[in-house]
N, C-alpha and C positions, 0 to 999 in steps of 0.2 A: 504494500500500500504506500502510495506517494501522496503527501499532503503539502500543498503550497501555502503561501501567505494570503493576506487579505483582510486583516483586522477582524471586524465584526462578522465578515462573511465566513469566518472559520466555524461558526455555529453550524453551517451546512455540513461540514466535515464530521462534526460530532454526531449529528443526526444520522448521517450515512453510516457511521460506524455502529451506532446503536441498532440500526436495522440489520446490519451484517451479523452482529452478535446474536440477535434473536434468531437468525437463520442458521446459526452454527458455523458461520464463515469467519475464521480467525486468522489474521496475518501472522506469518512467521518471520517476516522481514518488513520493516517499516522505515520510511524516510520522510523527514519533515523539515520545514524551514519557517521562520517567522511564527505566526500563530499556529501553523501546521506542526511546528516543533513542539509546542506546548501540548497540543492534542496527541501527538505521537508519544510524548513522554508519559502522559496520563494513561494512555492505552497500554504501553509496554511496562509501565511501572505499577501495575495492579493486576490482581487475579482476574480472570475473565468475567466472573459474575459481579465484580465490583466496578468494572470499567465504565459502563454507562452511567452509573450513579455518580462516579467521580467527575465525569465529563459534565454532567448536569450541575454538580456543585460548583465547578469552575465557572461555567457560563452564567449561572445565577449570581455568583459573587461579582463577576465583572459587570454585569448589568446593574447590580446594587451600587458599585463604585460609580458607575456612570450617572445613576440617578442622583447621588449625592453631589457629584460635580455640577450637574445641571442646576441644582438648587443654589449652590455656592457661587456659580459663575458671575451673576450680576454684582454681588458684593465684591468679588475680586476685580471686576472691571472698574467699578467706581474707585476702588483703592488704587488701581493702576493709574487711572486718570488723575487722581489727586496727587500721586507721587511724581508723575512724569510730565504733565502738561506745562508746569512752570519752566521747564528746561528746553522749550522750543522743539526742535526736530525729534527729540527723544519720544515724542508722542506717537510716532509711527510704530513703535514697538508694542503698542496696545494689542495689536493682533496676536502677539505671542501668547497671550493668555488663552487663546483658543487652540494653541498647539500643545497644551499640556497633555500628557498621556492620560488615557482613561483611568489608569491605575498607576500609582507611583512604582518606581523600580523596587523599592524595599517591600511594598505590599505585595507586588507580583511574585517576588522571590519567596516570601513567606507562604503565599498561597500555593505555589508550586511545591514547596518543601512539604506542605501538609498533605498534598494530594498524590505525590509521586514517591514510590519506594525505589530509590536509586540503587540499592543493593540488588533488587530484582532486575532492574535494567542491565546492570553490569554483570549479572550472572550469565548473560548471553542466551537465555531461553528464547528471546526474540532478537533478531539482528536489528540494531537501531543505528541510523545514520542521520545526523543533524547538520544542516548546511548554513554557512554564514559567509560574509565578505570580509577579507582581511583589508582593513583600511589603509595599511601601509603599502601593500602591493596591488590592491585591487583584485586579487585572485580569489576565486571561490575555494572555500576550505570545507572539508567534510570531516566531522567528528564522528567516529565510528566506534561502537562499543566492542568491535572486534579488535581494535587497535588502541583505544583510549578508555580511560576510566571517566565516564560521563557524570556531570553534576549539574547544578542549577545554572552555572555560568554558560555551559554549552547549550542549554535550552533557550536562554534569553539572548544569546550572542547575536542572533539574527533579528533583534528588535521586533518582538511580536506585535507591539502597538507603536504607532507613530508618536514621536516626542520622547521616547526613552533614550537614555544616553548609551554610548558605545560600551562594550564589555571588554575588559582586559583578560586575556588568557595567554599564559606563557610570554608575558611582556609584549604582546601584540594586541592591538585594538580591533574589535570586530563589530560590525553592524550591517544590517541589510540581508535580504533573503537571497539564497543561492542554492536551489535544488530543483530538479525536474526528473522526469522518467529516465533521463540519461544515466542516473546513478545505478539503474538496473543492469547496466553492462558489466557491473562488478558482482552481480548476483551469481549464485551457484549455477553451474551449467546443467539445469534440469528443466523439465516442463514447468512453466510459470503462469499463474494467473495474477495479473497486476490490476489493482484499482487505483487509477490516478484521479484524485478528487480535488478539483479546483474551485475555490470560492468564486474566482473571476478568471476568465480566459477569453480574450477576444476571438471572434470567429475569424479564421485566417482567410486572406485573399479577398478580392472584391472590395466591398465597402467595410470589411472587417479591419482589424488591427494586426499587430505583430503577436503571434501566438508562439511562445517558446515551447509549450507542450506539443503543439502540432509539428513544429520544426524538428524537435528531438525525436518524436515518435516516427516521423518520416525517415530520419537518419537511421534509427534503430531498425526499421523495417528493411531498408536496403541492406544493412550489415547482416542481419539475421537471415534474410532470404538468401543472400549469397552463400552464407555458411551452410544453409540447408541444401542448396543446389550442389555445392562442392561434395557434401556427403553422398548425395544421390549419384553424382558422377563416379565417386570412389567405389560405390557398390558395383559399378559396371566395368571397372578395370580388371584385367586379368591379374592374378597373383604376382606374376613376374614384373608387371609395370608398377605395382604398388610398392615394390621393394626399391625402386629408384629413389635416390636421395632427394632430388628436387620435387618429385611427386609426393614423397613423404612429407616434405615441408608444407606443400599445398594442403594435403589431407589433414595436417595438424590443425588447420583453421576450420575444418568441417565440424558441423554440429547437427545432431538429430533432435535437439531440444526445440520446443515450440513455446511461443509466448502469446497469450491472449490478454489484450489490454482493454479494460472497461474504463472509458474516460468520462467522468461525470463532471459536468460544468453547471454551476448554479447561475452565474451571471456572466453574460457575454456582451452586455451593453455598457459601454463606457460612460454613458450619460449619468451625471451626478454620482460618479463612482466614489469620489472622496466622501460624500455625505453618506453613502451606503456603507462604506467601510468603517465610518465613525458612528453609525447608528447602533448603539448597544441597548436600546430600549427592549424591555421584556417582550413586547409585541413583535418587534422585528426579529429578535433572536429565536423566538418560538416558531415564527413563520419559516425561517431558514432551516431550523432543525427539522421541521416537518418536511420541507422540500428535499432534504438529504435522505430522509427515510423513504419518501415516495420514489425518488430516482433509483435507489437501490432495489426497491420492490419491482419497479419496471424492469430493471436489469435481470434480476433473478427469475422473473416470469418468462424469460426467453431462453430456454435450455439450449437452443441452437447456438446462442452466443458463447456458451461454455464448451462447445464441442471443439476438439483439437483442430488446428488449421490443416489444410491440405498438405501433402508431402512437399509441394514446391514453395510453401509459405512458412517462413520462420516466425512471422508476427501477423496477427490479425487484430484489428482495432474495431471496437464498437463504442458508440458515443451517445450519451444522453445529455442534451444541452437545453437548459431552461425547462426541464421536465419533458422534453420531446426527444424521442429516439431518432437518431439520424438514419437516413436510408442506407 
């Protein structure tokens, strides 16, 4: 399962997981960034029967923080006016009061620590990869429980909510989301069912925007289809040819593994996206949670989607976008 960012749109991911859990579908490999990293940590850091409850606790708590902030915002605005207007141009900074995170960094850390068992995450029972951007190099960095001991810092390194400060890990500063289905190229070479759950992803091409998920899925399809065809060719070679050194090197790239990707997208419309990502009201979060549940139900109602790809295909993709199954 691959979980992207999106602020308040992350409630869609939580609802999608809740529906999967009810259906007995449990990931053994999960990658996340930004708010997706928080959802991933809660899922991997709890027993299966506790995960949905913990996800609800998190989103209810965040909605509660948002409600308190809405009540306090007018008072903060007047305080900012009184403090800054006498100094001329500094009044332009008033807008910064609206850039405060929905929950403070300290409160978010405390909440995650209460809801996530990091000993369970680091036991390796579920492979966990969390992505962030190294601010010094601009490079995408992946924190993997197969190679690192993960903690709260790694969960919040990709700034789950706008306005949060960068996080220092190993004397390097990290902030910003950095993960997509491309991380699956490092997955074990076996038949794989991947759920890529995006709170927001623009429809690629035409009047749509730039879709990293679509781009990376296309690249994976080319790579996996090629490996699949190499394996098919290898089966037709006589034993004498397969012993050739150069042919052996080619056949080393072959794979009979297949990957089925269910790409679930809650929001593909960029209009008012900032407002949607910042809307942590109980009504909005409940609506997104329900949308995630419904889209998983739509997916699991199509057994054909879960059938293995044909022998010539290494990757098959099915998409539900905005509640509608793509043709």
